[in-house]
C-alpha positions as CSV (number, residue, x, y, z in Angstrom):
1,X,33.7,35.7,19.5
2,X,35.3,32.7,17.9
3,X,34.9,29.8,20.4
4,X,32.2,27.6,18.9
5,X,32.4,24.5,16.8
6,X,29.5,25.2,14.4
7,X,27.7,21.9,14.3
8,X,25.7,22.8,11.2
9,X,28.9,22.9,9.2
10,X,29.1,19.1,9.7
11,X,32.8,19.3,10.1
12,X,35.6,18.4,12.6
13,X,37.0,21.8,12.0
14,X,36.0,24.8,14.1
15,X,33.6,27.0,12.0
16,X,35.8,30.1,12.1
17,X,38.7,28.2,10.6
18,X,36.7,27.4,7.4
19,X,38.1,29.4,4.5
20,X,36.5,32.3,2.7
21,X,38.4,34.0,-0.1
22,X,41.4,31.9,0.8
23,X,41.5,32.9,4.5
24,X,39.9,31.7,7.7
25,X,36.6,33.3,8.5
26,X,37.9,34.8,11.8
27,X,40.7,36.6,10.0
28,X,38.3,38.6,7.9
29,X,36.7,39.9,11.1
30,X,40.0,40.6,12.8
31,X,41.2,42.5,9.7
32,X,38.1,44.7,9.8
33,X,38.5,45.4,13.5
34,X,42.1,46.4,12.9
35,X,40.9,49.1,10.5
36,X,39.4,51.0,13.4
37,X,42.9,51.3,15.0
38,X,41.8,49.9,18.3
39,X,43.9,49.7,21.5
40,X,43.4,46.0,21.5
41,X,41.6,43.2,19.5
42,X,40.7,40.3,21.7
43,X,39.7,37.0,20.1
44,X,37.6,34.7,22.4
45,X,38.6,31.1,21.6
46,X,37.4,27.8,22.9
47,X,36.9,24.9,20.5
48,X,40.3,24.1,18.8
49,X,41.7,27.2,20.6
50,X,45.3,26.6,19.6
51,X,44.4,26.2,15.9
52,X,42.3,29.4,16.0
53,X,45.2,31.3,17.7
54,X,47.6,30.0,15.2
55,X,45.5,31.0,12.2
56,X,45.1,34.5,13.6
57,X,48.8,35.0,14.5
58,X,49.8,33.6,11.1
59,X,48.4,36.8,9.6
60,X,48.4,39.4,12.4
61,X,51.0,40.9,14.8
62,X,50.9,39.2,18.2
63,X,51.5,42.6,19.8
64,X,48.1,43.8,18.5
65,X,46.0,40.7,19.2
66,X,45.1,39.1,22.6
67,X,43.1,36.0,23.4
68,X,40.6,35.0,26.0
69,X,39.5,31.4,26.7
70,X,35.9,30.4,26.9
71,X,36.3,27.1,28.7
72,X,32.7,25.9,28.0
73,X,30.5,27.2,25.2
74,X,27.6,28.5,27.3
75,X,26.3,31.2,25.1
76,X,27.2,34.6,23.7
77,X,27.1,36.3,27.1
78,X,29.5,33.7,28.5
79,X,31.8,34.3,25.5
80,X,32.0,38.0,26.2
81,X,32.4,37.3,29.9
82,X,35.5,35.3,29.1
83,X,37.3,38.6,28.4
84,X,36.1,40.3,31.6
85,X,39.5,40.6,33.2
86,X,40.8,42.5,30.2
87,X,38.0,45.1,29.9
88,X,35.7,45.4,32.9
89,X,37.8,48.0,34.7
90,X,38.7,50.0,31.6
91,X,36.9,53.2,30.5
92,X,36.7,52.1,26.9
93,X,34.3,51.5,24.0
94,X,34.0,47.8,23.3
95,X,32.7,46.5,20.0
96,X,31.5,42.9,20.0
97,X,31.8,41.0,16.7
98,X,31.2,37.4,15.7
99,X,33.9,35.4,14.1
100,X,31.5,33.9,11.6
101,X,30.3,37.2,10.2
102,X,33.1,38.0,7.8
103,X,31.5,40.6,5.5
104,X,31.1,43.4,8.0
105,X,32.8,46.6,6.9
106,X,34.8,49.2,8.8
107,X,32.5,51.9,7.5
108,X,29.6,50.3,9.2
109,X,31.6,49.8,12.4
110,X,32.7,53.5,12.3
111,X,29.0,54.5,12.0
112,X,28.2,52.2,15.0
113,X,30.8,53.9,17.2
114,X,29.7,57.4,16.1
115,X,26.1,56.7,17.0
116,X,27.2,55.2,20.4
117,X,28.6,58.5,21.7
118,X,26.2,58.9,24.7
119,X,24.8,55.4,24.9
120,X,25.7,52.5,27.2
121,X,24.9,50.1,24.4
122,X,24.3,50.4,20.6
123,X,22.8,47.6,18.7
124,X,23.4,47.0,15.0
125,X,20.2,45.9,13.3
126,X,19.1,45.0,9.8
127,X,15.8,44.5,8.0
128,X,15.0,41.3,6.3
129,X,12.2,40.3,3.9
130,X,12.0,37.0,5.8
131,X,13.1,37.5,9.4
132,X,12.0,34.0,10.5
133,X,14.4,32.5,13.0
134,X,16.1,35.7,14.1
135,X,15.7,37.8,17.2
136,X,13.4,40.8,16.5
137,X,14.4,44.4,17.6
138,X,11.3,45.8,19.3
139,X,11.1,49.6,19.3
140,X,8.9,51.8,21.6
141,X,6.4,54.5,20.7
142,X,9.4,56.9,20.1
143,X,11.1,54.3,17.8
144,X,13.8,53.9,20.5
145,X,15.1,50.5,21.6
146,X,12.6,48.5,23.8
147,X,13.9,44.9,23.7
148,X,15.3,42.0,21.6
149,X,12.8,39.1,21.4
150,X,13.9,35.8,20.1
151,X,11.7,34.0,17.6
152,X,10.6,31.3,20.0
153,X,9.4,33.9,22.5
154,X,7.9,36.4,20.1
155,X,4.2,37.1,20.0
156,X,2.3,36.9,16.7
157,X,2.5,40.7,16.4
158,X,6.3,40.7,17.2
159,X,6.9,38.0,14.5
160,X,5.7,40.6,11.9
161,X,8.7,42.8,12.8
162,X,11.2,42.7,10.0
163,X,14.1,44.4,11.9
164,X,16.4,41.8,13.4
165,X,19.4,41.8,15.7
166,X,22.7,41.4,13.9
167,X,24.6,40.2,16.9
168,X,27.0,43.1,16.6
169,X,27.1,45.6,19.5
170,X,29.0,48.6,20.9
171,X,29.2,48.9,24.7
172,X,30.5,51.0,27.4
173,X,32.8,48.3,28.8
174,X,32.2,48.9,32.5
175,X,28.4,49.0,32.1
176,X,28.6,45.9,29.9
177,X,30.3,43.8,32.5
178,X,28.2,45.1,35.3
179,X,25.0,44.1,33.4
180,X,26.5,40.8,32.4
181,X,26.8,39.9,36.1
182,X,23.0,40.0,36.2
183,X,22.4,37.8,33.2
184,X,20.9,34.4,34.2
185,X,20.9,31.1,32.3
186,X,17.3,30.0,33.2
187,X,16.4,29.0,29.7
188,X,16.1,25.7,27.8
189,X,19.7,25.8,26.6
190,X,21.1,26.7,30.0
191,X,23.1,29.5,28.3
192,X,23.9,33.1,29.1
193,X,22.6,35.4,26.3
194,X,24.2,38.7,25.4
195,X,20.9,39.9,24.1
196,X,19.8,40.2,27.8
197,X,22.3,43.0,28.4
198,X,20.6,45.7,26.3
199,X,17.3,45.0,28.1
200,X,19.0,45.2,31.5
201,X,20.8,48.4,30.7
202,X,17.5,50.0,29.5
203,X,15.6,48.9,32.6
204,X,18.2,50.5,34.8
205,X,17.9,53.8,32.9
206,X,20.8,53.7,30.5
207,X,20.4,54.7,26.9
208,X,20.4,51.9,24.3
209,X,20.7,53.1,20.7
210,X,20.1,51.3,17.4
211,X,22.0,51.7,14.1
212,X,20.2,50.2,11.1
213,X,22.5,48.6,8.6
214,X,21.3,49.0,5.0
215,X,23.2,46.0,3.6
216,X,22.1,42.6,4.9
217,X,25.1,40.9,3.3
218,X,27.4,42.7,5.8
219,X,25.8,41.1,8.8
220,X,25.1,37.7,7.3
221,X,26.6,34.8,9.3
222,X,28.0,31.6,8.0
223,X,26.0,28.7,9.6
224,X,26.5,26.0,7.0
225,X,28.4,25.2,3.9
226,X,25.7,26.5,1.6
227,X,26.0,29.9,3.1
228,X,29.8,29.7,2.9
229,X,29.6,28.9,-0.8
230,X,27.1,31.6,-1.5
231,X,29.3,34.2,0.3
232,X,32.3,33.0,-1.7
233,X,30.3,33.5,-4.9
234,X,29.5,37.1,-3.9
235,X,33.1,38.0,-3.1
236,X,34.3,36.4,-6.3
237,X,31.8,38.3,-8.4
238,X,32.6,41.6,-6.7
239,X,36.3,41.0,-7.2
240,X,36.1,40.2,-10.9
241,X,33.7,43.1,-11.6
242,X,36.1,45.5,-9.8
243,X,39.1,44.2,-11.8
244,X,37.2,44.6,-15.1
245,X,35.7,48.0,-14.4
246,X,38.5,49.7,-12.4
247,X,41.6,47.9,-13.5
248,X,40.9,47.1,-17.2
249,X,41.3,43.4,-17.0
250,X,39.7,41.1,-19.5
251,X,38.1,37.8,-18.4
252,X,37.2,35.5,-21.3
253,X,34.7,33.7,-19.0
254,X,34.3,35.5,-15.7
255,X,32.1,32.8,-14.1
256,X,34.8,30.1,-14.5
257,X,37.7,32.1,-12.8
258,X,38.6,32.4,-9.2
259,X,40.6,35.6,-8.1
260,X,41.4,36.5,-4.5
261,X,40.1,39.9,-3.4
262,X,43.6,40.7,-2.4
263,X,45.2,40.0,-5.8
264,X,46.3,42.8,-8.1
265,X,46.1,42.5,-11.8
266,X,47.3,45.2,-14.3
267,X,45.6,46.8,-17.2
268,X,45.0,44.9,-20.5
269,X,45.9,41.6,-18.9
270,X,43.7,38.7,-20.4
271,X,42.6,35.9,-18.1
272,X,41.3,32.7,-19.8
273,X,38.8,30.2,-18.3
274,X,39.6,28.0,-15.3
275,X,42.3,30.2,-13.9
276,X,42.9,30.5,-10.2
277,X,44.7,33.5,-8.7
278,X,45.2,33.2,-4.9
279,X,46.4,35.3,-2.0
280,X,48.3,38.5,-2.5
281,X,49.4,37.7,-6.0
282,X,50.4,40.6,-8.2
283,X,50.2,40.4,-12.0
284,X,51.4,43.2,-14.3
285,X,50.0,44.8,-17.4
286,X,49.5,43.2,-20.8
287,X,49.9,39.6,-19.5
288,X,48.1,36.6,-20.9
289,X,47.1,33.9,-18.4
290,X,45.9,30.9,-20.2
291,X,43.4,28.2,-19.2
292,X,43.9,25.9,-16.2
293,X,46.7,27.9,-14.5
294,X,46.9,28.4,-10.8
295,X,49.0,31.3,-9.3
296,X,49.4,31.6,-5.5
297,X,51.2,34.3,-3.6
298,X,53.4,35.2,-6.6
299,X,54.5,38.2,-8.6
300,X,54.2,38.3,-12.3
301,X,55.8,41.2,-14.3
302,X,54.5,42.9,-17.5
303,X,53.9,41.4,-20.9
304,X,54.2,37.8,-19.5
305,X,52.5,34.9,-21.2
306,X,51.7,32.0,-18.9
307,X,50.5,29.1,-21.0
308,X,48.0,26.4,-20.2
309,X,47.9,24.4,-17.0
310,X,50.8,25.9,-15.1
311,X,51.3,25.9,-11.3
312,X,53.1,28.9,-9.8
313,X,53.5,29.2,-6.0
314,X,55.5,31.7,-3.9
315,X,57.6,32.7,-6.9
316,X,58.4,35.8,-9.0
317,X,58.4,36.2,-12.8
318,X,60.0,39.2,-14.5
319,X,58.9,41.2,-17.5
320,X,58.4,39.6,-21.0
321,X,58.8,36.0,-19.8
322,X,57.1,32.9,-21.1
323,X,56.0,30.1,-18.8
324,X,54.7,26.7,-19.8
325,X,52.5,25.0,-20.8
326,X,52.4,22.7,-17.8
327,X,55.3,24.3,-15.9
328,X,55.7,24.3,-12.1
329,X,57.4,27.2,-10.2
330,X,57.6,26.9,-6.4
331,X,59.8,27.6,-3.4
332,X,60.7,31.2,-4.2
333,X,61.7,30.5,-7.8
334,X,62.7,33.6,-9.7
335,X,62.6,34.2,-13.4
336,X,64.5,37.3,-14.6
337,X,63.2,39.5,-17.5
338,X,62.9,37.8,-20.9
339,X,63.7,34.3,-19.5
340,X,61.7,31.2,-20.6
341,X,60.6,27.9,-19.1
342,X,58.6,25.5,-21.3
343,X,56.5,22.4,-21.0
344,X,57.0,20.1,-18.0
345,X,59.8,22.3,-16.5
346,X,60.0,22.7,-12.7
347,X,61.9,25.4,-10.9
348,X,62.3,25.0,-7.1
349,X,64.2,27.7,-5.2
350,X,66.0,28.6,-8.4
351,X,67.0,31.8,-10.1
352,X,66.8,31.8,-13.9
353,X,68.8,34.6,-15.4
354,X,67.9,37.2,-18.0
355,X,67.2,35.7,-21.4
356,X,68.0,32.2,-20.2
357,X,65.9,29.3,-21.3
358,X,64.8,25.9,-20.0
359,X,62.3,24.8,-22.6
360,X,61.6,21.1,-22.1
361,X,61.2,18.4,-19.4
362,X,63.7,19.8,-16.9
363,X,64.0,20.0,-13.1
364,X,66.1,22.9,-11.7
365,X,66.2,22.8,-7.9
366,X,68.3,24.9,-5.6
367,X,70.0,26.4,-8.6
368,X,71.3,29.8,-9.8
369,X,71.5,30.2,-13.6
370,X,73.2,33.3,-15.2
371,X,72.2,35.2,-18.3
372,X,71.8,34.0,-21.8
373,X,72.2,30.3,-20.9
374,X,70.4,27.4,-22.4
375,X,69.3,24.4,-20.4
376,X,68.7,21.4,-22.6
377,X,65.7,19.0,-22.5
378,X,65.8,16.5,-19.7
379,X,68.4,18.3,-17.5
380,X,68.3,17.7,-13.8
381,X,70.1,19.4,-10.9
382,X,70.6,16.5,-8.5
383,X,70.3,18.6,-5.4
384,X,69.7,16.0,-2.7
385,X,72.4,13.5,-1.5
386,X,70.0,11.6,0.7
387,X,70.8,13.8,3.8
388,X,71.3,17.4,2.7
389,X,70.3,19.7,-0.2
390,X,73.1,21.2,-2.2
391,X,73.2,24.1,-4.7
392,X,74.1,24.2,-8.4
393,X,75.6,27.4,-9.9
394,X,75.5,27.8,-13.7
395,X,77.2,30.9,-15.2
396,X,76.4,33.2,-18.2
397,X,76.3,32.0,-21.8
398,X,76.3,28.3,-20.8
399,X,75.0,25.5,-22.9
400,X,73.8,22.5,-21.0
401,X,73.2,19.5,-23.3
402,X,70.0,17.4,-23.2
403,X,69.7,14.8,-20.5
404,X,72.5,16.2,-18.4
405,X,72.7,15.3,-14.7
406,X,74.4,18.0,-12.6
407,X,75.3,16.4,-9.2
408,X,75.4,19.2,-6.7
409,X,77.2,20.9,-5.1
410,X,78.6,22.0,-8.4
411,X,79.5,25.1,-10.4
412,X,79.5,25.4,-14.2
413,X,81.5,28.5,-15.3
414,X,80.7,31.2,-17.8
415,X,80.7,30.0,-21.4
416,X,81.0,26.3,-20.6
417,X,79.1,23.5,-22.1
418,X,78.1,19.9,-21.4
419,X,77.5,17.1,-23.9
420,X,74.1,15.3,-24.2
421,X,73.7,12.6,-21.6
422,X,76.5,13.8,-19.4
423,X,76.7,13.1,-15.6
424,X,78.6,16.1,-14.2
425,X,80.1,15.4,-10.8
426,X,82.9,18.0,-10.7
427,X,83.0,21.8,-11.3
428,X,83.3,22.9,-14.9
429,X,85.8,25.7,-15.6
430,X,84.7,28.7,-17.7
431,X,84.7,28.0,-21.4
432,X,85.2,24.3,-20.8
433,X,83.4,21.5,-22.6
434,X,82.6,18.3,-20.7
435,X,80.8,15.1,-21.6
436,X,80.4,11.4,-20.7
437,X,79.7,9.5,-17.5
438,X,81.2,10.8,-15.4
439,X,81.8,13.9,-17.5
440,X,85.3,14.8,-18.4
441,X,86.8,17.8,-20.2
442,X,87.5,17.9,-23.9
443,X,91.1,18.4,-24.8
444,X,90.5,22.0,-25.8
445,X,88.1,24.6,-24.4
446,X,85.0,25.7,-26.2
447,X,85.6,28.4,-28.8
């Protein structure tokens, strides 16, 4: 269920689109559901439906996910009813999940399904030290399910019950939708509550089972930004502890670092304070990531040093490279093994060859640089003519003088060189030396 706005978030953004661990809340729930290998995962959308659909499909195969529209947000029963046409005539087991409960695990859902074997409905419950505000799970004299009583309707005795309804259920789909047809909205909110369904099923003689979850964190919902921040803190702590204990990663100051739970970091890598590692980034062994660096959806090889305050996005760095300080890699930039970029160097959609260097104040965009080449300080590949982007190709063993402008499209051949301050507008032949504005060839080729 992912149709609501979430007014307590105080946001114009639908609640399930708020980010946790770098991903929308709803995607955490969809991912967990996928681990059960279901026939179908149906996401009920309503508020900002197109945006929620887009967020889900950005990460999951459209062949495995369907959507149902809840036209008006009239309660949890109405949300499940929005998918009636997809499930009411199927002999299937249906798990109902909330898009704002992102910590639920597949192990718990497997246990829920296992316990559901001969039941029409199975309720996932949890015990809280302070259950105030939650619907209580009332059991009969045999400790079986009797009812779910909301806080406002609970007697003084019922308010002492510490077992609450998590809002996660397993149903026989046909019996669910038959019971939903009997749910009324004669309450102060004028809504249709899914909590009425277990009661209806029990009253008509069907079995309603209960599975008690032993981890309250799993069934905790995100209702406001404080809870979102608290959940983020829990995930971050778990991730960093796992990397330290299981992967052998050193964090100089664990509390100051953010690492995505999906990131992979190799043994004996050292992470300095104020580092951010996002998404599915992969960092190899024996690396040093210094303070203030942000790495997103990138791959870093072994024995790499990334110096202070670098930004690396959607890029790949080979083994034994040096990056920064204050370098920027983006747009699928690639650094081959043992290559180097230094302070205030930007690579955009550029391949820097093995053992090649760009050490100072340089922009290399839409470029390919061969092996053992040196790019002087202040070099720019002028890749945009005002209408289109063009490529620069620099060969092996090339020396580009400081402050050179390479006006693309252009090729600089193997072993060639440019003089400092040159503006190169034409291809440079292998072994040729050019200089000046516009650059012209020297009388003899470079030895």
